[in-house]
N, C-alpha and C positions, 0 to 999 in steps of 0.2 A: 241875574239875567243881564245879558249884554245890552248896552245902550244902543240907541238908533245910530248914533255917530259911528260907533265901532263897526256895526254891520255895514254901514255905507262905505266906510274906508276899506273894509275887507272886499266888498263887491267891486269897488273901483280898482283895488289891487289885483284881483283875479282878472278883471278885464284888461288891465295893463299887461299882466304876464301873458295872457292869450295873444294880445296884439303884438308883443315882442316876438313871440314864437312865429306868428304868421308873417311878420315883417322880415324876420331872419330867413324864413323859407322863401319869401318873394325875392330877396336879394340873392340867395343861393341859386334859385332857378334862373335868375337873370344872368348870373355868372356862368351857368352851364351852357349858355348860348355864346360864350367866348366874348363877352362885353368887357369894357374896362372896369376897374374896381370903383372909381368914382361914380360911374353910371350905375353900378350895382348897389352902392350905398344909397344913392338917390332913389332908386326903384324900391329898395327896402324901406326907406323912409315914407315913400308914398303909400306902400302897402300897409305899413304900421298905422299911418294916419287914417286910412280908410277903414281898417279893422277896428281901431279905437272908436271911430265915429259910429260904426255899426253897433259895437258892444254897448256904448253909452246910450244910443238911441233905443236899443232893446230894453235896457234897464229902466229908462225913463218911461217907455211905452207900457211896461209891465207895472209901473207905479212903485218900483223898489227904491228909487232915489229921491224923488220930489213929491 
């Protein structure tokens, strides 16, 4: 049976991958409005940060991390 640490690392890894995909989508959507590339990278970073915060909050609220 997998240890609790392994399960926690896998959950955080899944949350990280989901946040990367959401952040990439946010940056690409910002680029579709003909904005500069640095502005798109910044927007993608903000979207990634927000998505990671939501994912971690959900995992903590469900009692899966702490």
